[in-house]
PyMOL Python script that loads the backbone (N, CA, C, O; Angstrom):
from pymol import cmd

cmd.read_pdbstr("""\
ATOM      1  N   MET A   1     -10.459  23.503 -22.879  1.00  0.00           N
ATOM      2  CA  MET A   1     -10.386  24.511 -24.225  1.00  0.00           C
ATOM      3  C   MET A   1     -10.221  23.340 -25.594  1.00  0.00           C
ATOM      4  O   MET A   1      -9.365  22.465 -25.466  1.00  0.00           O
ATOM      5  N   ALA A   2     -10.928  23.371 -26.666  1.00  0.00           N
ATOM      6  CA  ALA A   2     -10.346  22.178 -27.185  1.00  0.00           C
ATOM      7  C   ALA A   2     -10.806  22.942 -28.985  1.00  0.00           C
ATOM      8  O   ALA A   2     -11.357  23.997 -29.297  1.00  0.00           O
ATOM      9  N   ILE A   3     -10.392  22.085 -29.595  1.00  0.00           N
ATOM     10  CA  ILE A   3     -10.741  21.904 -31.197  1.00  0.00           C
ATOM     11  C   ILE A   3     -11.405  21.574 -31.718  1.00  0.00           C
ATOM     12  O   ILE A   3     -11.412  20.346 -31.636  1.00  0.00           O
ATOM     13  N   ILE A   4     -12.228  21.986 -32.423  1.00  0.00           N
ATOM     14  CA  ILE A   4     -13.690  21.247 -33.088  1.00  0.00           C
ATOM     15  C   ILE A   4     -13.340  21.422 -34.577  1.00  0.00           C
ATOM     16  O   ILE A   4     -13.319  22.306 -35.433  1.00  0.00           O
ATOM     17  N   VAL A   5     -13.094  20.198 -34.440  1.00  0.00           N
ATOM     18  CA  VAL A   5     -13.801  19.071 -36.356  1.00  0.00           C
ATOM     19  C   VAL A   5     -14.385  20.328 -37.403  1.00  0.00           C
ATOM     20  O   VAL A   5     -13.332  20.928 -37.621  1.00  0.00           O
ATOM     21  N   THR A   6     -15.312  20.967 -38.070  1.00  0.00           N
ATOM     22  CA  THR A   6     -16.244  20.915 -38.552  1.00  0.00           C
ATOM     23  C   THR A   6     -15.833  20.149 -40.399  1.00  0.00           C
ATOM     24  O   THR A   6     -16.517  20.454 -41.375  1.00  0.00           O
ATOM     25  N   LEU A   7     -15.225  19.661 -40.438  1.00  0.00           N
ATOM     26  CA  LEU A   7     -14.779  18.963 -41.284  1.00  0.00           C
ATOM     27  C   LEU A   7     -16.681  18.045 -42.193  1.00  0.00           C
ATOM     28  O   LEU A   7     -16.769  17.570 -43.325  1.00  0.00           O
ATOM     29  N   ASP A   8     -18.255  18.181 -40.691  1.00  0.00           N
ATOM     30  CA  ASP A   8     -19.164  16.954 -41.845  1.00  0.00           C
ATOM     31  C   ASP A   8     -19.581  18.536 -42.915  1.00  0.00           C
ATOM     32  O   ASP A   8     -20.097  18.665 -44.026  1.00  0.00           O
ATOM     33  N   VAL A   9     -18.891  19.802 -41.596  1.00  0.00           N
ATOM     34  CA  VAL A   9     -20.210  20.665 -42.480  1.00  0.00           C
ATOM     35  C   VAL A   9     -19.425  21.730 -43.823  1.00  0.00           C
ATOM     36  O   VAL A   9     -19.462  22.903 -44.197  1.00  0.00           O
ATOM     37  N   MET A  10     -18.844  20.622 -44.141  1.00  0.00           N
ATOM     38  CA  MET A  10     -17.789  21.437 -45.615  1.00  0.00           C
ATOM     39  C   MET A  10     -18.361  20.666 -46.294  1.00  0.00           C
ATOM     40  O   MET A  10     -19.192  20.979 -47.146  1.00  0.00           O
ATOM     41  N   LEU A  11     -17.858  19.076 -45.910  1.00  0.00           N
ATOM     42  CA  LEU A  11     -18.997  18.286 -46.118  1.00  0.00           C
ATOM     43  C   LEU A  11     -20.176  18.081 -47.445  1.00  0.00           C
ATOM     44  O   LEU A  11     -20.315  17.639 -48.585  1.00  0.00           O
ATOM     45  N   ALA A  12     -20.945  18.845 -46.191  1.00  0.00           N
ATOM     46  CA  ALA A  12     -22.623  19.529 -46.708  1.00  0.00           C
ATOM     47  C   ALA A  12     -23.210  20.065 -47.429  1.00  0.00           C
ATOM     48  O   ALA A  12     -24.299  19.852 -47.961  1.00  0.00           O
ATOM     49  N   ARG A  13     -21.915  21.436 -47.541  1.00  0.00           N
ATOM     50  CA  ARG A  13     -21.388  22.609 -48.477  1.00  0.00           C
ATOM     51  C   ARG A  13     -21.068  22.112 -50.443  1.00  0.00           C
ATOM     52  O   ARG A  13     -21.260  22.428 -51.618  1.00  0.00           O
ATOM     53  N   ARG A  14     -20.492  21.186 -49.553  1.00  0.00           N
ATOM     54  CA  ARG A  14     -19.731  20.553 -51.252  1.00  0.00           C
ATOM     55  C   ARG A  14     -20.756  19.778 -52.052  1.00  0.00           C
ATOM     56  O   ARG A  14     -20.804  19.614 -53.271  1.00  0.00           O
ATOM     57  N   LYS A  15     -21.959  19.122 -50.640  1.00  0.00           N
ATOM     58  CA  LYS A  15     -22.504  18.365 -51.384  1.00  0.00           C
ATOM     59  C   LYS A  15     -21.950  16.965 -52.328  1.00  0.00           C
ATOM     60  O   LYS A  15     -22.138  16.529 -53.464  1.00  0.00           O
ATOM     61  N   MET A  16     -20.996  16.497 -50.851  1.00  0.00           N
ATOM     62  CA  MET A  16     -19.590  15.966 -50.777  1.00  0.00           C
ATOM     63  C   MET A  16     -19.928  14.473 -49.931  1.00  0.00           C
ATOM     64  O   MET A  16     -20.092  14.521 -48.712  1.00  0.00           O
ATOM     65  N   ARG A  17     -20.019  13.116 -50.692  1.00  0.00           N
ATOM     66  CA  ARG A  17     -20.446  12.384 -49.543  1.00  0.00           C
ATOM     67  C   ARG A  17     -18.608  11.726 -48.916  1.00  0.00           C
ATOM     68  O   ARG A  17     -17.890  11.243 -49.792  1.00  0.00           O
ATOM     69  N   ALA A  18     -18.061  11.786 -47.459  1.00  0.00           N
ATOM     70  CA  ALA A  18     -17.253  11.263 -47.214  1.00  0.00           C
ATOM     71  C   ALA A  18     -16.545  10.545 -47.839  1.00  0.00           C
ATOM     72  O   ALA A  18     -15.372  10.597 -48.210  1.00  0.00           O
ATOM     73  N   LYS A  19     -17.922   9.360 -48.005  1.00  0.00           N
ATOM     74  CA  LYS A  19     -16.913   8.400 -49.303  1.00  0.00           C
ATOM     75  C   LYS A  19     -16.238   8.766 -50.764  1.00  0.00           C
ATOM     76  O   LYS A  19     -15.126   8.573 -51.255  1.00  0.00           O
ATOM     77  N   ASP A  20     -17.030   9.171 -51.057  1.00  0.00           N
ATOM     78  CA  ASP A  20     -15.956  10.232 -51.953  1.00  0.00           C
ATOM     79  C   ASP A  20     -14.300  10.843 -51.921  1.00  0.00           C
ATOM     80  O   ASP A  20     -13.315  10.559 -52.602  1.00  0.00           O
ATOM     81  N   LEU A  21     -14.520  11.815 -50.785  1.00  0.00           N
ATOM     82  CA  LEU A  21     -13.775  12.751 -50.048  1.00  0.00           C
ATOM     83  C   LEU A  21     -12.784  11.251 -49.712  1.00  0.00           C
ATOM     84  O   LEU A  21     -12.023  10.799 -50.568  1.00  0.00           O
ATOM     85  N   ALA A  22     -12.874  10.921 -49.003  1.00  0.00           N
ATOM     86  CA  ALA A  22     -11.531   9.506 -48.740  1.00  0.00           C
ATOM     87  C   ALA A  22     -10.861   9.441 -49.779  1.00  0.00           C
ATOM     88  O   ALA A  22      -9.640   9.587 -49.721  1.00  0.00           O
ATOM     89  N   ARG A  23     -11.533   9.198 -51.017  1.00  0.00           N
ATOM     90  CA  ARG A  23     -10.476   8.254 -52.176  1.00  0.00           C
ATOM     91  C   ARG A  23     -10.325   9.429 -53.108  1.00  0.00           C
ATOM     92  O   ARG A  23      -9.733   9.075 -54.128  1.00  0.00           O
ATOM     93  N   ARG A  24     -10.625  10.582 -53.112  1.00  0.00           N
ATOM     94  CA  ARG A  24      -9.954  11.348 -53.847  1.00  0.00           C
ATOM     95  C   ARG A  24      -8.316  11.938 -52.486  1.00  0.00           C
ATOM     96  O   ARG A  24      -7.221  12.455 -52.707  1.00  0.00           O
ATOM     97  N   ILE A  25      -8.702  11.689 -51.781  1.00  0.00           N
ATOM     98  CA  ILE A  25      -7.019  12.332 -50.986  1.00  0.00           C
ATOM     99  C   ILE A  25      -6.681  10.601 -50.308  1.00  0.00           C
ATOM    100  O   ILE A  25      -6.112  10.673 -49.219  1.00  0.00           O
ATOM    101  N   ASP A  26      -6.837   9.728 -50.594  1.00  0.00           N
ATOM    102  CA  ASP A  26      -6.168   8.164 -50.986  1.00  0.00           C
ATOM    103  C   ASP A  26      -6.011   7.746 -49.674  1.00  0.00           C
ATOM    104  O   ASP A  26      -5.093   7.103 -49.165  1.00  0.00           O
ATOM    105  N   ILE A  27      -7.377   8.352 -49.028  1.00  0.00           N
ATOM    106  CA  ILE A  27      -6.754   7.894 -46.857  1.00  0.00           C
ATOM    107  C   ILE A  27      -7.821   6.754 -46.865  1.00  0.00           C
ATOM    108  O   ILE A  27      -8.484   6.805 -47.901  1.00  0.00           O
ATOM    109  N   SER A  28      -8.123   5.930 -46.183  1.00  0.00           N
ATOM    110  CA  SER A  28      -8.654   5.180 -45.505  1.00  0.00           C
ATOM    111  C   SER A  28      -9.943   5.955 -44.910  1.00  0.00           C
ATOM    112  O   SER A  28      -9.871   6.875 -44.095  1.00  0.00           O
ATOM    113  N   GLU A  29     -11.382   5.318 -45.571  1.00  0.00           N
ATOM    114  CA  GLU A  29     -12.609   5.099 -44.762  1.00  0.00           C
ATOM    115  C   GLU A  29     -13.057   5.689 -43.749  1.00  0.00           C
ATOM    116  O   GLU A  29     -13.910   6.575 -43.688  1.00  0.00           O
ATOM    117  N   THR A  30     -12.340   5.076 -42.758  1.00  0.00           N
ATOM    118  CA  THR A  30     -12.344   4.825 -41.775  1.00  0.00           C
ATOM    119  C   THR A  30     -11.544   6.129 -40.294  1.00  0.00           C
ATOM    120  O   THR A  30     -11.935   6.271 -39.135  1.00  0.00           O
ATOM    121  N   ASN A  31     -10.030   7.045 -41.243  1.00  0.00           N
ATOM    122  CA  ASN A  31      -9.209   6.930 -41.091  1.00  0.00           C
ATOM    123  C   ASN A  31      -9.787   8.911 -41.200  1.00  0.00           C
ATOM    124  O   ASN A  31      -9.382   9.707 -40.352  1.00  0.00           O
ATOM    125  N   LEU A  32     -10.758   9.369 -42.399  1.00  0.00           N
ATOM    126  CA  LEU A  32     -11.586  10.549 -42.266  1.00  0.00           C
ATOM    127  C   LEU A  32     -12.680   9.955 -41.055  1.00  0.00           C
ATOM    128  O   LEU A  32     -12.605  10.720 -40.094  1.00  0.00           O
ATOM    129  N   SER A  33     -13.354   9.197 -40.876  1.00  0.00           N
ATOM    130  CA  SER A  33     -14.310   9.032 -39.890  1.00  0.00           C
ATOM    131  C   SER A  33     -13.904   9.655 -38.658  1.00  0.00           C
ATOM    132  O   SER A  33     -14.412  10.530 -37.956  1.00  0.00           O
ATOM    133  N   LEU A  34     -12.857   8.973 -38.582  1.00  0.00           N
ATOM    134  CA  LEU A  34     -12.122   9.609 -37.101  1.00  0.00           C
ATOM    135  C   LEU A  34     -11.471  11.174 -36.905  1.00  0.00           C
ATOM    136  O   LEU A  34     -11.728  12.022 -36.050  1.00  0.00           O
ATOM    137  N   LEU A  35     -10.812  11.193 -37.701  1.00  0.00           N
ATOM    138  CA  LEU A  35     -11.067  12.507 -38.190  1.00  0.00           C
ATOM    139  C   LEU A  35     -12.591  13.533 -38.903  1.00  0.00           C
ATOM    140  O   LEU A  35     -12.424  14.458 -39.698  1.00  0.00           O
ATOM    141  N   ARG A  36     -12.911  13.430 -38.785  1.00  0.00           N
ATOM    142  CA  ARG A  36     -14.441  14.164 -38.297  1.00  0.00           C
ATOM    143  C   ARG A  36     -15.592  13.366 -37.574  1.00  0.00           C
ATOM    144  O   ARG A  36     -16.648  13.335 -38.205  1.00  0.00           O
ATOM    145  N   SER A  37     -15.571  12.697 -36.329  1.00  0.00           N
ATOM    146  CA  SER A  37     -15.695  12.576 -35.456  1.00  0.00           C
ATOM    147  C   SER A  37     -14.941  13.616 -34.128  1.00  0.00           C
ATOM    148  O   SER A  37     -15.477  13.941 -33.069  1.00  0.00           O
ATOM    149  N   GLY A  38     -13.218  14.056 -34.737  1.00  0.00           N
ATOM    150  CA  GLY A  38     -12.720  14.939 -33.309  1.00  0.00           C
ATOM    151  C   GLY A  38     -11.822  12.876 -32.739  1.00  0.00           C
ATOM    152  O   GLY A  38     -12.153  12.094 -31.848  1.00  0.00           O
ATOM    153  N   LYS A  39     -11.415  12.847 -33.128  1.00  0.00           N
ATOM    154  CA  LYS A  39     -11.606  11.350 -32.561  1.00  0.00           C
ATOM    155  C   LYS A  39      -9.619  10.488 -32.768  1.00  0.00           C
ATOM    156  O   LYS A  39      -9.232   9.333 -32.588  1.00  0.00           O
ATOM    157  N   VAL A  40      -8.599  12.233 -33.362  1.00  0.00           N
ATOM    158  CA  VAL A  40      -7.870  12.365 -33.510  1.00  0.00           C
ATOM    159  C   VAL A  40      -6.656  12.941 -32.567  1.00  0.00           C
ATOM    160  O   VAL A  40      -7.072  13.631 -31.637  1.00  0.00           O
ATOM    161  N   LYS A  41      -5.170  12.778 -32.638  1.00  0.00           N
ATOM    162  CA  LYS A  41      -5.066  13.895 -31.804  1.00  0.00           C
ATOM    163  C   LYS A  41      -3.940  14.443 -32.919  1.00  0.00           C
ATOM    164  O   LYS A  41      -2.755  14.745 -32.777  1.00  0.00           O
ATOM    165  N   GLY A  42      -4.572  14.442 -33.758  1.00  0.00           N
ATOM    166  CA  GLY A  42      -3.285  14.904 -34.292  1.00  0.00           C
ATOM    167  C   GLY A  42      -3.976  14.914 -36.500  1.00  0.00           C
ATOM    168  O   GLY A  42      -4.741  14.256 -37.204  1.00  0.00           O
ATOM    169  N   VAL A  43      -2.927  16.254 -36.664  1.00  0.00           N
ATOM    170  CA  VAL A  43      -3.864  15.488 -38.084  1.00  0.00           C
ATOM    171  C   VAL A  43      -2.190  16.064 -39.245  1.00  0.00           C
ATOM    172  O   VAL A  43      -1.277  16.709 -38.729  1.00  0.00           O
ATOM    173  N   ARG A  44      -2.170  15.650 -40.719  1.00  0.00           N
ATOM    174  CA  ARG A  44      -0.696  15.737 -41.139  1.00  0.00           C
ATOM    175  C   ARG A  44      -0.953  17.020 -41.696  1.00  0.00           C
ATOM    176  O   ARG A  44      -2.130  17.328 -41.508  1.00  0.00           O
ATOM    177  N   PHE A  45      -0.209  18.019 -42.404  1.00  0.00           N
ATOM    178  CA  PHE A  45      -0.703  19.072 -43.260  1.00  0.00           C
ATOM    179  C   PHE A  45      -0.644  18.272 -44.206  1.00  0.00           C
ATOM    180  O   PHE A  45      -1.703  18.518 -44.784  1.00  0.00           O
ATOM    181  N   GLU A  46      -0.065  17.350 -44.872  1.00  0.00           N
ATOM    182  CA  GLU A  46      -0.068  16.674 -46.838  1.00  0.00           C
ATOM    183  C   GLU A  46      -1.990  16.604 -46.462  1.00  0.00           C
ATOM    184  O   GLU A  46      -2.810  17.230 -47.133  1.00  0.00           O
ATOM    185  N   THR A  47      -2.415  15.551 -45.066  1.00  0.00           N
ATOM    186  CA  THR A  47      -3.532  15.666 -45.338  1.00  0.00           C
ATOM    187  C   THR A  47      -4.402  16.435 -45.137  1.00  0.00           C
ATOM    188  O   THR A  47      -5.466  16.146 -45.685  1.00  0.00           O
ATOM    189  N   LEU A  48      -4.367  17.958 -44.142  1.00  0.00           N
ATOM    190  CA  LEU A  48      -5.378  18.978 -44.221  1.00  0.00           C
ATOM    191  C   LEU A  48      -4.890  19.670 -45.491  1.00  0.00           C
ATOM    192  O   LEU A  48      -5.415  20.780 -45.578  1.00  0.00           O
ATOM    193  N   GLU A  49      -4.263  19.464 -46.263  1.00  0.00           N
ATOM    194  CA  GLU A  49      -3.671  19.942 -47.170  1.00  0.00           C
ATOM    195  C   GLU A  49      -3.936  19.871 -48.910  1.00  0.00           C
ATOM    196  O   GLU A  49      -3.648  20.627 -49.838  1.00  0.00           O
ATOM    197  N   LYS A  50      -4.944  17.970 -48.758  1.00  0.00           N
ATOM    198  CA  LYS A  50      -5.197  17.857 -49.531  1.00  0.00           C
ATOM    199  C   LYS A  50      -6.914  17.836 -49.040  1.00  0.00           C
ATOM    200  O   LYS A  50      -7.718  17.947 -49.965  1.00  0.00           O
ATOM    201  N   LEU A  51      -7.387  17.719 -47.842  1.00  0.00           N
ATOM    202  CA  LEU A  51      -8.784  18.500 -47.700  1.00  0.00           C
ATOM    203  C   LEU A  51      -8.581  19.517 -48.335  1.00  0.00           C
ATOM    204  O   LEU A  51      -8.790  19.623 -49.543  1.00  0.00           O
ATOM    205  N   CYS A  52      -8.346  19.993 -47.939  1.00  0.00           N
ATOM    206  CA  CYS A  52      -7.565  21.989 -48.171  1.00  0.00           C
ATOM    207  C   CYS A  52      -8.728  22.081 -49.917  1.00  0.00           C
ATOM    208  O   CYS A  52      -9.730  22.751 -50.170  1.00  0.00           O
ATOM    209  N   HIS A  53      -7.674  20.725 -51.030  1.00  0.00           N
ATOM    210  CA  HIS A  53      -7.856  21.179 -52.232  1.00  0.00           C
ATOM    211  C   HIS A  53      -8.188  20.639 -52.681  1.00  0.00           C
ATOM    212  O   HIS A  53      -7.577  20.556 -53.746  1.00  0.00           O
ATOM    213  N   GLU A  54      -9.810  19.318 -52.556  1.00  0.00           N
ATOM    214  CA  GLU A  54     -10.715  18.568 -52.440  1.00  0.00           C
ATOM    215  C   GLU A  54     -11.405  19.853 -52.021  1.00  0.00           C
ATOM    216  O   GLU A  54     -11.619  20.420 -53.093  1.00  0.00           O
ATOM    217  N   LEU A  55     -11.678  20.304 -51.446  1.00  0.00           N
ATOM    218  CA  LEU A  55     -12.899  20.879 -50.473  1.00  0.00           C
ATOM    219  C   LEU A  55     -13.469  22.208 -51.089  1.00  0.00           C
ATOM    220  O   LEU A  55     -14.537  22.815 -51.171  1.00  0.00           O
ATOM    221  N   ASP A  56     -11.885  22.342 -51.556  1.00  0.00           N
ATOM    222  CA  ASP A  56     -11.171  24.155 -51.896  1.00  0.00           C
ATOM    223  C   ASP A  56     -12.464  25.204 -50.642  1.00  0.00           C
ATOM    224  O   ASP A  56     -13.591  25.630 -50.390  1.00  0.00           O
ATOM    225  N   CYS A  57     -11.192  25.069 -50.330  1.00  0.00           N
ATOM    226  CA  CYS A  57     -11.730  25.536 -48.287  1.00  0.00           C
ATOM    227  C   CYS A  57      -9.660  25.896 -47.837  1.00  0.00           C
ATOM    228  O   CYS A  57      -8.731  25.240 -48.308  1.00  0.00           O
ATOM    229  N   LYS A  58      -9.504  27.290 -46.678  1.00  0.00           N
ATOM    230  CA  LYS A  58      -9.072  27.137 -45.990  1.00  0.00           C
ATOM    231  C   LYS A  58      -8.868  25.777 -44.642  1.00  0.00           C
ATOM    232  O   LYS A  58      -9.925  25.186 -44.423  1.00  0.00           O
ATOM    233  N   PRO A  59      -7.835  25.367 -43.925  1.00  0.00           N
ATOM    234  CA  PRO A  59      -8.254  25.024 -42.737  1.00  0.00           C
ATOM    235  C   PRO A  59      -8.418  25.489 -41.675  1.00  0.00           C
ATOM    236  O   PRO A  59      -8.446  24.770 -40.676  1.00  0.00           O
ATOM    237  N   GLY A  60      -8.570  26.832 -41.616  1.00  0.00           N
ATOM    238  CA  GLY A  60      -9.311  27.982 -41.063  1.00  0.00           C
ATOM    239  C   GLY A  60     -11.570  26.720 -41.052  1.00  0.00           C
ATOM    240  O   GLY A  60     -12.405  26.384 -40.212  1.00  0.00           O
ATOM    241  N   ASP A  61     -11.383  26.611 -42.414  1.00  0.00           N
ATOM    242  CA  ASP A  61     -12.789  26.571 -42.213  1.00  0.00           C
ATOM    243  C   ASP A  61     -13.088  25.541 -42.060  1.00  0.00           C
ATOM    244  O   ASP A  61     -14.297  25.378 -41.896  1.00  0.00           O
ATOM    245  N   LEU A  62     -12.129  24.208 -42.022  1.00  0.00           N
ATOM    246  CA  LEU A  62     -11.923  22.292 -41.180  1.00  0.00           C
ATOM    247  C   LEU A  62     -11.779  22.804 -39.112  1.00  0.00           C
ATOM    248  O   LEU A  62     -12.286  21.982 -38.350  1.00  0.00           O
ATOM    249  N   LEU A  63     -11.417  23.503 -38.757  1.00  0.00           N
ATOM    250  CA  LEU A  63     -11.210  23.851 -37.945  1.00  0.00           C
ATOM    251  C   LEU A  63     -11.497  24.932 -36.510  1.00  0.00           C
ATOM    252  O   LEU A  63     -11.253  26.137 -36.459  1.00  0.00           O
ATOM    253  N   ASP A  64     -12.055  24.100 -35.471  1.00  0.00           N
ATOM    254  CA  ASP A  64     -12.183  25.922 -34.971  1.00  0.00           C
ATOM    255  C   ASP A  64     -12.423  25.278 -33.461  1.00  0.00           C
ATOM    256  O   ASP A  64     -12.634  24.142 -33.035  1.00  0.00           O
ATOM    257  N   PHE A  65     -12.316  26.282 -33.014  1.00  0.00           N
ATOM    258  CA  PHE A  65     -11.261  26.072 -31.231  1.00  0.00           C
ATOM    259  C   PHE A  65     -12.558  27.433 -30.619  1.00  0.00           C
ATOM    260  O   PHE A  65     -12.970  28.544 -30.953  1.00  0.00           O
ATOM    261  N   GLU A  66     -12.722  26.586 -29.745  1.00  0.00           N
ATOM    262  CA  GLU A  66     -13.323  26.414 -28.609  1.00  0.00           C
ATOM    263  C   GLU A  66     -12.579  27.061 -26.869  1.00  0.00           C
ATOM    264  O   GLU A  66     -11.641  26.727 -26.145  1.00  0.00           O
ATOM    265  N   ALA A  67     -13.182  27.651 -26.854  1.00  0.00           N
ATOM    266  CA  ALA A  67     -11.829  28.164 -25.394  1.00  0.00           C
ATOM    267  C   ALA A  67     -13.250  27.420 -24.276  1.00  0.00           C
ATOM    268  O   ALA A  67     -14.354  26.895 -24.423  1.00  0.00           O
ATOM    269  N   ASP A  68     -12.391  27.781 -23.264  1.00  0.00           N
ATOM    270  CA  ASP A  68     -13.021  27.273 -21.234  1.00  0.00           C
ATOM    271  C   ASP A  68     -13.277  28.942 -21.090  1.00  0.00           C
ATOM    272  O   ASP A  68     -12.607  29.940 -21.354  1.00  0.00           O
ATOM    273  N   PRO A  69     -15.032  28.610 -20.352  1.00  0.00           N
ATOM    274  CA  PRO A  69     -15.195  30.279 -19.557  1.00  0.00           C
ATOM    275  C   PRO A  69     -14.530  30.544 -19.028  1.00  0.00           C
ATOM    276  O   PRO A  69     -13.630  29.988 -18.399  1.00  0.00           O
ATOM    277  N   PRO A  70     -14.983  31.878 -19.245  1.00  0.00           N
ATOM    278  CA  PRO A  70     -13.532  32.037 -17.434  1.00  0.00           C
ATOM    279  C   PRO A  70     -13.861  31.684 -16.557  1.00  0.00           C
ATOM    280  O   PRO A  70     -15.007  31.235 -16.546  1.00  0.00           O
ATOM    281  N   SER A  71     -13.197  31.672 -15.507  1.00  0.00           N
ATOM    282  CA  SER A  71     -13.644  31.097 -14.429  1.00  0.00           C
ATOM    283  C   SER A  71     -14.303  32.690 -12.937  1.00  0.00           C
ATOM    284  O   SER A  71     -14.760  32.359 -11.843  1.00  0.00           O
TER     285      SER A  71
END
""", "prot")
cmd.dss("prot")
cmd.show_as("cartoon", "prot")
cmd.util.cbc("prot")
cmd.orient("prot")
């Protein structure tokens, strides 16, 4: 099972650069990059709320779930 971060898709849809988004939500570009790549173990609700506000989306637009195939 895996949670897939689809933040890059939303950035492309909104024609926004990650650098600009990081500045708008007041997090480092490095932390946003780690989030975009899925290398983080968690995300604060406050950060998720800021992302959704700036990108005009819902949390489900930024995250997806991939289940393991049945055995």
